[in-house]
C-alpha positions in Angstrom: -26.1 -15.6 -27.7 -24.0 -15.9 -30.8 -21.2 -13.2 -28.9 -21.2 -15.9 -25.5 -21.2 -18.4 -27.6 -18.1 -17.5 -29.6 -16.2 -16.4 -26.4 -16.4 -19.6 -25.1 -15.3 -21.0 -27.8 -12.2 -19.0 -27.4 -11.2 -20.8 -24.4 -8.5 -23.7 -24.8 -7.8 -26.0 -22.6 -4.0 -26.4 -21.4 -3.9 -29.9 -22.6 -4.5 -29.7 -25.9 -0.8 -30.1 -27.3 1.4 -32.8 -25.5 3.6 -30.4 -22.7 7.2 -31.5 -24.3 6.1 -30.0 -27.8 4.7 -26.5 -26.1 7.0 -24.1 -27.8 7.2 -19.9 -26.8 7.2 -17.4 -29.5 7.7 -13.3 -28.2 9.0 -10.6 -29.7 12.4 -9.4 -29.5 10.6 -6.0 -27.5 8.9 -8.7 -25.0 12.2 -10.5 -24.6 14.1 -7.7 -23.5 11.2 -6.2 -21.3 11.1 -5.9 -17.9 8.7 -8.6 -17.4 7.6 -7.9 -13.6 6.9 -11.4 -12.9 8.0 -13.6 -10.1 9.4 -17.3 -11.0 5.9 -18.7 -10.1 4.5 -16.3 -12.4 6.7 -16.9 -14.8 5.8 -20.3 -15.3 1.8 -19.7 -15.6 2.6 -16.8 -17.9 4.7 -18.4 -20.2 2.7 -21.8 -19.8 -0.3 -19.8 -21.2 1.4 -17.9 -23.9 2.9 -21.5 -25.1 -0.8 -22.3 -25.2 -1.2 -19.6 -27.8 0.6 -21.8 -30.2 -1.8 -24.2 -30.1 -4.5 -22.0 -31.6 -2.9 -19.6 -33.7 -3.9 -21.6 -36.9 -7.9 -21.1 -36.3 -7.8 -17.2 -35.4 -7.3 -17.1 -32.0 -6.2 -13.9 -30.2 -4.9 -12.9 -26.9 -7.6 -11.4 -26.2 -9.2 -14.9 -26.0 -8.9 -16.6 -22.9 -6.7 -19.8 -22.0 -7.8 -22.0 -19.8 -4.8 -23.9 -17.6 -5.3 -27.3 -16.1 -3.8 -28.1 -12.7 -3.4 -31.4 -13.5 -1.4 -30.6 -16.6 0.5 -27.8 -15.0 1.7 -30.3 -12.1 2.9 -32.7 -15.5 4.6 -29.4 -16.8 6.5 -28.4 -14.1 7.1 -31.4 -12.0 5.3 -30.0 -8.9 3.1 -32.2 -6.3 -0.6 -32.2 -8.2 -2.1 -31.4 -4.8 -0.8 -28.6 -4.9 -0.9 -27.4 -8.5 -3.7 -25.7 -8.3 -2.8 -23.5 -5.2 0.4 -22.2 -7.1 -2.0 -21.5 -10.1 -4.3 -19.2 -8.2 -1.6 -17.6 -6.6 0.3 -16.6 -9.4 -2.9 -16.1 -11.2 -3.4 -13.0 -8.6 -0.3 -11.7 -8.8 -0.6 -11.9 -12.6 -3.5 -9.7 -12.6 -1.5 -6.7 -11.3 1.7 -7.4 -13.1 2.8 -5.1 -16.0 5.7 -5.2 -18.6 7.7 -2.2 -19.0 9.9 -1.8 -22.2 10.9 1.3 -24.2 10.1 2.6 -28.4 11.3 5.3 -30.3 9.7 8.6 -29.5 9.7 12.0 -31.1 12.2 13.3 -28.5 13.9 10.2 -27.6 12.6 7.0 -25.8 9.5 6.6 -24.3 8.4 4.0 -21.7 5.6 1.5 -22.3 3.7 -0.2 -20.0 1.6 -2.8 -20.5 -0.5 -5.1 -18.5 -0.5 -8.7 -19.3 -3.8 -10.2 -18.4 -7.2 -8.3 -18.3 -9.4 -11.1 -16.3 -8.5 -14.4 -14.4 -11.3 -16.8 -13.5 -10.5 -19.5 -11.1 -12.3 -22.7 -10.5 -11.7 -25.0 -7.7 -14.1 -27.8 -9.0 -12.6 -28.2 -12.3 -9.1 -27.5 -11.1 -8.6 -24.7 -13.8 -7.2 -21.2 -14.0 -8.8 -19.1 -17.2 -6.3 -16.2 -18.1 -7.5 -13.6 -20.6 -4.5 -11.5 -22.2 -4.7 -7.7 -23.3 -5.4 -6.8 -26.9 -2.0 -4.7 -26.3 -0.3 -7.9 -25.8 -1.1 -9.1 -29.3 1.4 -8.2 -31.4 4.0 -9.4 -29.3 2.8 -12.8 -29.1 0.9 -13.7 -32.2 1.7 -13.3 -36.2 5.2 -12.9 -35.6 7.0 -12.9 -39.1 10.4 -11.7 -37.9 12.1 -10.1 -34.9 10.8 -12.8 -32.3 12.2 -15.3 -29.9 11.7 -19.0 -29.6 12.2 -22.0 -27.1 10.6 -25.0 -26.0 8.7 -24.6 -22.4 10.1 -28.0 -21.8 13.7 -26.1 -21.5 12.8 -23.9 -19.0 10.6 -26.1 -16.7 12.9 -27.1 -14.1 14.7 -24.1 -13.4 14.1 -22.7 -9.8 15.4 -19.2 -10.4 13.5 -16.3 -12.3 17.2 -15.1 -13.1 18.1 -18.3 -15.3 14.9 -18.3 -17.2 15.4 -15.0 -18.2 19.0 -15.3 -19.4 17.7 -18.3 -21.5 15.3 -15.7 -22.9 18.1 -13.5 -23.5 20.5 -16.1 -25.2 17.3 -17.7 -27.1 16.8 -14.5 -28.9 20.5 -14.5 -30.4 20.7 -18.2 -30.4 21.1 -18.1 -34.3 24.5 -16.4 -33.8 25.9 -18.0 -31.0 26.8 -14.6 -29.1 25.5 -12.0 -27.5 26.7 -8.6 -26.4 24.5 -6.7 -23.7 25.0 -3.3 -22.4 25.0 -3.8 -18.6 22.0 -1.6 -18.2 20.0 -3.2 -20.6 20.8 -6.4 -19.1 19.9 -5.5 -15.1 16.4 -3.9 -17.2 15.7 -7.1 -18.3 16.5 -9.1 -15.4 15.0 -6.8 -12.8 18.1 -6.4 -10.8 17.9 -5.3 -7.3 19.3 -1.8 -6.9 22.2 -3.2 -4.8 23.3 -5.9 -7.5 23.1 -2.7 -9.8 25.5 -0.6 -7.6 28.2 -3.4 -7.3 28.7 -6.0 -10.2 30.6 -8.2 -7.6 27.1 -9.2 -6.1 25.6 -9.2 -9.8 27.9 -11.4 -11.0 27.8 -13.7 -7.4 23.9 -14.0 -7.1 22.9 -13.4 -10.7 24.7 -14.4 -13.7 27.5 -17.2 -12.4 24.1 -19.1 -11.0 21.8 -18.6 -13.9 24.6 -20.0 -16.1 25.6 -22.5 -13.9 21.8 -23.5 -13.8 21.2 -23.6 -17.7 24.3 -25.6 -18.2 23.2 -28.7 -15.5 19.5 -28.6 -16.5 18.9 -27.4 -19.9 22.5 -28.6 -21.6 23.7 -24.9 -22.2 27.4 -24.4 -22.6 28.2 -20.7 -22.1 31.2 -18.5 -21.6 31.0 -15.0 -20.7 33.1 -12.2 -19.8 32.4 -8.5 -18.5 33.4 -5.6 -20.9 34.9 -2.4 -19.3 35.2 1.0 -20.2 38.0 2.3 -17.9 37.5 0.4 -14.7 33.2 0.3 -15.1 32.0 -2.7 -16.2 29.5 -1.6 -19.0 28.8 -4.7 -20.9 28.9 -8.4 -21.1 29.9 -10.7 -23.6 28.0 -13.8 -24.0 29.6 -16.9 -26.3 26.8 -20.2 -25.9 25.6 -23.3 -27.7 23.1 -26.2 -26.4 24.5 -29.6 -26.3 23.0 -31.2 -29.6 20.4 -33.6 -27.5 20.1 -30.9 -24.8 18.4 -31.9 -21.5 15.0 -33.0 -20.8 14.6 -31.3 -17.3 12.0 -33.4 -16.0 13.9 -36.6 -16.6 16.6 -36.1 -15.0 
């Protein structure tokens, strides 16, 4: 009975913090990883990640569960409350099968690591809630981060309609203290999970990934971004970004 009670106490409802104050904190490794999420899944997963901050102080861990409430999800992302639970449920099912891919140093070169986001998902139509339980392997990338981490407010991404825009926000936020970032093109493609065609044709990558993402971040979150392709001979091998956010920023849901 004690174990059951302890497990029950680990479930934190999604309305513990005001939606505008929810903050996402993750390791740099997770920021640059291939996260394997659609936009709908990204919204749900980052909402859950943001909820971890609401109970770090009292010993909560990602192996505990985070309860997401449809009504609060609708308020956070500006979606129709009547469809919020459906979106939570559908995204939750997708997330259950998703995994993160990143690389770590090995004895004979880089080793690819694959980690699942969650170990279980519980759906409750009667209460309009979805409860996700994080895997223990994700813990080092979300909790007790003293350095080498990326941080931003969930509200900055709430109005975004492209997964590429969201991922670019994270890649730039990782270097927000410097105001610039140069990233190898292969690393950019890995993080953005661009289709093979965009990897083969940089013009398509520019047209369908980079420029729309830069435009949306400017319009919806107040980013000022200049970027330049870096070439080795005639081939683009890296991207150089210089950026800052407008002092007041943009509040996505108040447009």
